[in-house]
N, C-alpha and C positions, 0 to 999 in steps of 0.2 A: 933178382931186386934192382939191378942196373937197368934193365930191359923195362921194368915197370916204371922207374923213375923217367926213363926217356920218353916212354907213351905218354906219360902225365905232362910232361913238359911240352912234347908236340902238340897234344890236344889243347893246351893253355894258349899255346901260340897261335893255333888254328882259330881259337875262339876270339882272342885279341884281334887278329887280322879281320876276321869277320864283322866285329863290332866297329872297327875302324872304317871299314868300308861302308857301313851303314851310317855312320856319323857324316861322312863325306856326302853321301847322297843326300841326306836329311838338309845339310847346310846347302847343297847345291839346289834341291827343290824349294827351299825356304827363299834363296836369293832369287831363282827365277819367278816365283810366285809375285815377289816385291817388284819386279821389273814389268810387270803386265799393265801397270797403270797408263792411262792416257793423260792428255792434257786437261779432260774434263776433271780432274780432280784439283784443278787451281782456280780461284777467283782472285781477283786484283782490284786495287782502288783505281777508279776511273778518274780521267781528267776533269770531268765534269762533277765530281764529288759522289757519284753512284758506285756500283760495283759492277764489274764485269766477271760474269759467270761463265767460264769457258763450256760448261755443260749446255748452257743456252744454244750452242753453236752445232749441236749434234746433227749429222745429215749434211753438212756443208764442210767443205776445206777450209782450212785455215791459213792465213799468210801472217806470221809474227815477224815485226820490224822493229830494230832498235833504231831510233830516230834523234836527229840533233837539227837545231834551227840555224847554227851558224857553220855549216860544214859545206864543202863543195859538192857532196851528194844530195844537200837539202833539197833542190829541184825535184828529186824522184818523189817528193810529196804529190806533185801534179798526176804522175803516172800512178802512183798508188791509188789515188782518188778515182782515176779514170778506171782502173782494173777494177776496184770495189763497185762502181757504178756499173760497169759493163756485165759482170758476173755475179752481182749480189744475190742473185737467186741460188747460187752454189758455192759462193766463197764469201768469207769474213775476212777484212784485213783488220788487224789489230796493231796499233803503233805503241811503242815503249820508248818515250824520250830518256835518254840517259846520257850523262855528262863524262862519260868515262875517257873520252878521247881528246886531249887538249883542250878542255874546257868550252867545247862547241855547243853545249846546251846548259848554259848557266842560268837560265830564266827560271821563275818561279812556275808552279803548274797553271796559274791564271794568265801569266804571260805567254807560256808555250801555247796554250788553248787560244788565246787572242792572235798569236802569229799564225798558227795553222789554219785558223777560221779566214783570216783577213786576207793572207798572202796565198792561200791555196784551196780554200773552200772546202777544208777536210770535213767529211761527215762520217768517216769510218770510226770505229770505237778506238779511244786513245787512253791507256793508262796513266797515271801519275807517274812522275820521274822516279826511275828505279836505277840500280847498278847491274850492268850486265857482265861483268867480270869483277875478278878480285875478291878480296875478304868479305865484302859487303853484297856479293852477288844475290840477286833475288832468287827465290826457290824455282819459280818458273823457268829461269835460264839456267840452273843447276839440271833440272830435267832436260832442256833442250839441248846442252853441251855435253852431257855425259852419257855414253853408251849403257853404263851400267845402270842407268835410270830409265832411258827411252828405249832401250833394246835394239837401236838402229845404229847410231855412230857417235863418235866423239867429234866436237866442233869447237873451233875457238872463235870467239867473236873478236875480229881483227880490226874492225872500225866500224863506224855508224853505217846504218843501212845494210846490215846483214839481214838475210831474210830466211825463215824457216817455214817450209810448208808442210802442212799435216793434212791427212785424209780426212773423209767423212766420219772416221770413227775415232778421230782425235789421236791418231798414230802418228809419228814423225815420219816423213818420207823423203824429205831433201832439205839441204842447206845451201844458200846461195850467198856468194861474197857480195861486197858493196857495188862492185862495177857490173853486176847482173842488174839491168833495170826491170821495173815491175812488168813491162809490157813485152819483154824479151820472150823469144820463143821457147827457152829454157823453162820459164815458168808457165807460160799460157799453155803449152802443150800439155801439161800435167793437170790442168784444171777439169 
């Protein structure tokens, strides 16, 4: 009788372990399937009042940059525009004005648009002002900065003019800090 009891207990333990393994696999498979999304799932309000659909950029690389009008890196707008013009057949630059760092983008969307156009001749797509960190971080920046979402890397947007490069399939391939200029070889060599 004691042997039968031990056999039954052993079988129950084996069955529980088998189910636990399957549950972990199912959770793992569900998690990885959620992480296959590309940037193409996002659409954002444009500075000009329209909508920027990232799915419209399929087949081109995308450089996403958080921008500010009153920052020491603001002159990078000129190089961003030059990069966009030079490689526009295979690259789209998308600017995201953000006021997360020392109030360096305090203007309204209309003021930001006027500043970018008049001072730097910006023609690349610009989104409406968003937050790139903190409690009110925009969904696209959650995706860009969390490996669990983008499957590539965790990144912190440490200042204005951080850059995220995505491939022709909308997958994140690199993050560059503010000091990397748009026309630096670190970026251009990946286009």
